[in-house]
C-alpha positions in Angstrom: -11.9 7.3 -12.7 -12.6 4.2 -14.7 -16.3 4.7 -14.2 -16.1 8.3 -15.5 -14.3 7.0 -18.6 -17.0 4.3 -19.1 -19.7 6.9 -19.0 -17.9 9.6 -21.0 -16.9 7.5 -23.9 -20.4 6.9 -25.4 -21.3 10.5 -24.8 -18.2 11.8 -26.6 -18.8 9.3 -29.4 -22.4 10.4 -29.9 -21.2 14.0 -30.0 -18.8 13.2 -32.7 -15.6 13.9 -30.7 -13.9 10.8 -32.3 -14.7 11.6 -35.9 -17.1 9.9 -38.4 -17.6 6.3 -39.5 -15.8 3.2 -38.5 -12.7 5.1 -37.5 -14.7 6.9 -34.8 -15.8 3.6 -33.3 -12.2 2.4 -33.3 -11.0 5.6 -31.6 -13.8 5.4 -29.0 -12.8 1.8 -28.1 -9.2 2.8 -27.8 -10.1 5.7 -25.6 -12.3 3.5 -23.5 -9.8 0.7 -22.9 -6.8 2.9 -22.4 -8.8 5.0 -19.9 -9.9 1.8 -18.1 -6.3 0.5 -17.9 -5.1 3.9 -16.8 -7.7 4.1 -14.0 -7.0 0.6 -12.8 -3.3 1.2 -12.8 -3.6 4.5 -10.9 -5.9 2.8 -8.4 -3.4 -0.1 -7.7 -0.4 2.3 -7.6 -2.1 4.6 -5.2 -3.3 1.8 -2.9 0.2 0.3 -3.0 1.8 3.7 -2.1 -0.7 4.5 0.6 -0.3 1.0 2.2 3.5 1.4 2.3 3.1 4.9 3.9 0.6 3.7 6.5 2.8 0.7 7.4 5.9 3.0 7.7 3.9 5.5 9.8 2.5 2.8 12.0 5.9 1.3 12.7 7.3 4.8 13.5 4.4 5.7 15.8 4.6 2.4 17.7 8.1 3.2 18.8 7.1 6.6 20.1 4.1 5.5 22.1 5.9 3.1 24.5 7.0 4.7 27.8 10.6 4.1 28.8 9.7 2.0 31.8 7.4 -0.3 29.8 10.2 -1.6 27.7 11.7 -4.8 28.9 14.8 -4.3 31.0 18.1 -6.0 30.5 18.2 -9.5 31.8 19.5 -9.7 35.4 22.9 -11.1 35.9 23.1 -14.8 36.5 23.5 -16.0 40.0 27.0 -17.0 40.9 27.7 -20.7 40.7 27.8 -22.8 43.8 31.2 -23.0 45.4 32.9 -26.3 44.8 32.4 -28.9 47.4 35.2 -29.2 49.9 36.9 -32.5 50.1 35.7 -34.6 52.9 32.4 -32.9 53.5 
């Protein structure tokens, strides 16, 4: 998007889309920089949103792929303690 703005601004300026004189150059520069910021902002926002979606989908998919027997079982109960020593033995 930013590249399209960079190429379209000189073409629109040469066609007179921004008016005549120094005011046209000022309008063309405003159009160029606002388009670049908009394109950069949309790019970052889209990548941020897609990254969040992919991470959320990956976490959700990981839970579904594991078979029930592959999950670690509960810890076995501890062995009973040794009986106390009898006196005299």
